[in-house]
N, C-alpha and C positions, 0 to 999 in steps of 0.2 A: 446732946445725947446723955441719957441718964445711965446710971450704973447698971441697971438691969439690961438695958439695950447693949451695953458694952460686954457684959457677961454672955448675953445671947449671941452676939457676934463672935466672941472668942470660942464659944462652944460649937458654933457652926463651922468656924475655921478648923477646929480640931477634928470635927466630924468629917469634913471634906478631906483633910489630910489623911485621916485613917482610912477613909473610903478609897482614896487614890492609892495608898499603900496596899490595901487589900486587893484592889483591881490589878495592880502590878504583880503581886505575888500569885494571884490566880492565873494571870497570863503566863507567868513563868512555869507554873505547874502544868497548865494545859500544853505548853510547848514541850515540856519534859516527857509527857506521856503520849506525844504524837507518835503514830506508828513508824514513821520514817526514822525518827530519832531513837526510838526503842530498838528498832532493827539494827541500826548502826552501833548502838551501845552493846547489844547482845553479840554482834559480830566481833567487836573489839575484845570483849571479855572472853568469848569462846576462843578466839585466836590466842590470847595471852595464856589461857589455861592449857590449850593444846601445846603451846611452846614449852610451858613448864613441864608438862607430862612427857613430851618428847625428850627434853633435856634429862629428866630423871631416868627415862628408859635407856637413853644412850649411855648415861653414867653407869647404870647397872649392867648393861650389855658389855661395856668395856671391862668392867670388873670381873664378870663371869662369862668369858667367851666360850669356854668348853660346854657349859650348860646350854648356852644359846645355840651353839652348833649342833649339839645332840638333840635338842628340842626341834630345831628346824629340820634336821635330817630325818628324825622319827616321823615328823608330820608329813614330810614329802614321801617317805616310804609308805606311810599309811594311806596317803592319797593315791599312790600308784600300786597298791597291793594287788589289785586284780591283774594288772599288766605284768607285774613281777611274778605272780603265780603262773600266768600263762607261759612266760618265758622259761620258768623252772620246769614245768611239766612238759614242755616241748622237747627238752633235752634229756629227760629221764625216760627210760623204757618202762613205763608203768605197767603195761600189759604183761610184760615178761614176769615181773615180780608178782603181779596179781595171780597169774596162772600157776606160778611156783608155789605160792602160799596156799592156793586152793588145793593143789595136788598133795601137799604135805599135811594139810589139816590144821585145825586151830591150835593144837598143842605146839606145833613147830613154830607157828607165828608168835605165840605167847612166849615161848622160850627165847626166840631171837629178840623179841622186844625187851624181855627181862635182862638179857646180856647187855644190850645196848644201854639200858637204863642203869645197870650196875656199873658199867664203865663210866657213865656220866657222874654217878654218885661218888665214885672213887676220886673224881676230880674235885668234888666239893669239899672233902676233908673227912677226918676220922669221926667227927660227931655225926655228920649226915650218914656215914657208912654204918655206924652203930644203929641209927634209926632205921636204916634200910634193912639191916639184919633182923631187927626186932619185928618189922612188918612181915617178914618171911615171904617176900615176893620172889617170883622166879628170877634166877640170875644172882641171887645173894649167896655168898659163900659162908 
């Protein structure tokens, strides 16, 4: 065997080794992007992220319980607002007050509303009371 034949045989052996390596890596890549493996990997990653987020949410909730309770209760009240309104109007004699307001006229209703608002403003503090006086609304003294 001459030197050229030996070099040719070595080059073919290197080529065959490189081709075998390429075929093996291509097989691994095809297996990695197989739909079943992708779905499993996505499920694992999504589960891990969900656990991280749940852990953070739990940590925040334990640190701020009052805010969480207020948010949940406000949400529940908002969801049940129609039922709460029906219960409230069922126990209030709305017709009686409507008839009284109609008989007294709009000025009486405006004055009563102003007194009620003035009472609420007095609970807010002196700064709000000064603003209330500046606006010169009914019920301001």
